[in-house]
C-alpha positions, -999 to +999 in steps of 0.1 A: -746+622-460-757+585-452-738+574-423-739+537-433-718+547-466-693+560-440-690+526-421-694+507-453-662+524-463-643+516-430-658+480-431-643+477-469-609+493-463-602+470-427-613+441-445-588+451-480-562+458-455-566+423-434-566+404-468-534+425-481-517+414-449-506+377-461-499+389-497-478+416-488-457+406-458-442+371-474-431+396-503-417+420-481-395+393-465-382+379-499-371+414-509-354+413-476-368+446-466-360+443-431-360+472-405-328+490-394-330+492-357-315+525-339-287+517-322-294+541-293-330+528-289-345+507-262-325+474-259-354+456-262-358+464-298-322+452-312-343+419-315-369+439-339-340+441-365-349+425-398-389+426-393-404+437-422-410+467-426-424+494-455-459+477-446-475+511-451-478+500-484-509+477-469-524+513-452-522+533-486-537+506-510-566+496-485-573+533-480-564+546-519-592+515-532-614+524-508-614+561-509-617+564-548-644+537-547-668+555-526-661+592-527-667+617-555-642+629-580-630+667-575-605+694-561-609+683-525-607+644-536-579+650-554-562+674-527-564+651-500-547+624-522-519+642-528-513+650-492-519+611-481-501+596-513-475+623-516-464+623-481-465+581-480-438+583-513-417+605-488-419+578-467-413+550-493-384+569-501-367+572-471-375+536-460-359+526-492-328+542-487-326+529-448-326+494-462-303+499-498-280+518-470-285+494-440-285+522-417-317+535-397-316+569-414-328+575-445-332+610-465-318+635-451-337+662-431-335+688-459-346+660-484-374+649-466-388+685-463-381+693-494-405+666-502-429+678-475-429+709-489-435+699-527-467+681-515-483+703-493-478+732-521-497+710-544-523+708-518-527+741-512-529+747-546-559+728-549-576+742-521-571+776-536-587+762-570-615+747-549-622+784-533-614+768-497-623+793-467-592+811-454-608+812-421-596+795-388-620+787-360-616+784-329-625+747-306-653+755-284-655+794-292-677+812-318-657+833-332-633+830-362-601+847-375-595+853-414-561+863-421-562+859-457-546+835-482-512+851-471-514+841-439-538+807-441-518+790-467-484+790-452-501+779-420-513+751-436-482+741-448-462+744-415-494+725-402-492+696-426-452+697-420-460+695-380-487+669-381-468+647-405-435+645-384-457+647-353-475+612-363-444+600-376-426+602-341-456+579-322-442+555-344-422+533-320-438+509-301-457+477-321-491+486-325-491+520-310-497+545-345-524+523-360-548+519-327-539+559-317-549+569-353-578+553-353-598+572-329-585+604-344-597+595-378-630+581-366-640+616-348-628+637-382-651+610-402-680+623-378-673+663-382-668+658-416-704+643-422-720+676-399-699+695-423-709+677-452-673+674-461-680+644-484-642+635-495-630+641-460-656+620-443-647+588-466-609+598-464-612+597-424-638+566-426-611+548-452-581+555-433-594+544-399-603+514-416-568+509-430-547+516-399-574+492-377-565+464-405-529+468-403-530+466-367-538+427-369-504+425-378-487+454-365-497+440-327-471+431-305-450+413-312-451+430-346-449+405-382-446+441-400-439+478-395-454+502-412-423+524-418-422+561-428-444+551-456-472+545-433-467+572-406-460+599-432-491+589-451-510+586-423-497+625-412-506+636-447-541+623-445-554+634-407-537+671-413-555+671-447-588+663-435-583+687-408-583+715-428-607+700-456-633+700-426-620+735-415-614+721-377-574+727-382-569+738-346-589+713-332-563+688-341-544+698-311-572+681-291-580+652-316-547+645-320-536+651-286-516+622-284-495+634-315-490+670-299-478+652-267-454+630-286-439+656-305-436+681-274-417+655-256-390+657-285-389+693-288-384+695-247-359+670-244-336+688-271-341+720-257-335+710-223-303+688-233-290+717-248-298+746-224-286+729-195-269+696-205-298+675-187-327+652-201-363+655-188-371+621-204-352+587-203-357+588-238-376+605-265-407+605-275-422+599-249-434+563-250-399+553-248-399+568-218-424+545-203-408+518-219-377+521-199-395+525-169-405+493-174-443+494-194-445+469-217-455+477-252-488+462-248-497+486-221-480+516-234-504+508-264-535+501-242-528+534-222-521+557-253-553+543-270-575+549-238-561+585-243-565+591-281-603+580-272-606+603-245-593+634-266-612+622-295-644+623-277-638+657-261-628+670-297-661+660-309-679+677-278-655+710-285-658+711-324-695+700-334-714+690-302-722+658-312-717+641-283 
């Protein structure tokens, strides 16, 4: 597989996202698609109310155009499209309801879960049709486990749900998810190259370029938010790519920032229900640091650095690419 094609895909996707920003942001403003801010969130976020949201459309558009242009059609190609655009559609519906109802909550948890399950099931059906391996490899170890389709595919569905929601939790500070996800996609692009998984390599590089292009407009102070349209689409993409490259469990390392974000929410809920006490000032954990006095730029810089280190370590464990 040509490494130059991977960089070309990322570059084209980046340029498309940068060019789409000035077109989409004014349109979102004219349509009055402004962000509804949580009343119980950090006080500094109240001034962000009304900032255009649903900017994830820019990410999904740039990704799709670059992916379709440089990848080859096939079951795995369509599987990645279904996971990315399907989960993005669920996010789009969620964002739309928030705006129409003028509230910070869109779809109910059950409705969002039903949508995610639907597209995860279609993703699995495409994998079955492609003869996808049901073995799970363990990062840094030579052994693998194959429990067959009745164990593997329910695991894939649960993984897609967990990953997409973990990524969604990470989107809470200007530029955070855009910057943190780029190293993860970059790492999976390199893994996909070595695994000769062409659609996954092109998809990962296209998404890396798209999120970096969106970061131009999403960095603090953000001119646009990606909304659940972007965060769920990104989550569906990285979960699907981890499955296609057969490095599902390696996401725990490469996507370590997302894992910590999700764990912080789970621990906060468990602690409050069991002891009536909170572990963090606020969850997800980036809000804890924000309430502790960290600026949004500092949070993004530290979390981005952590994501780079974890991506590099994941490459070392996964394929010995470093």
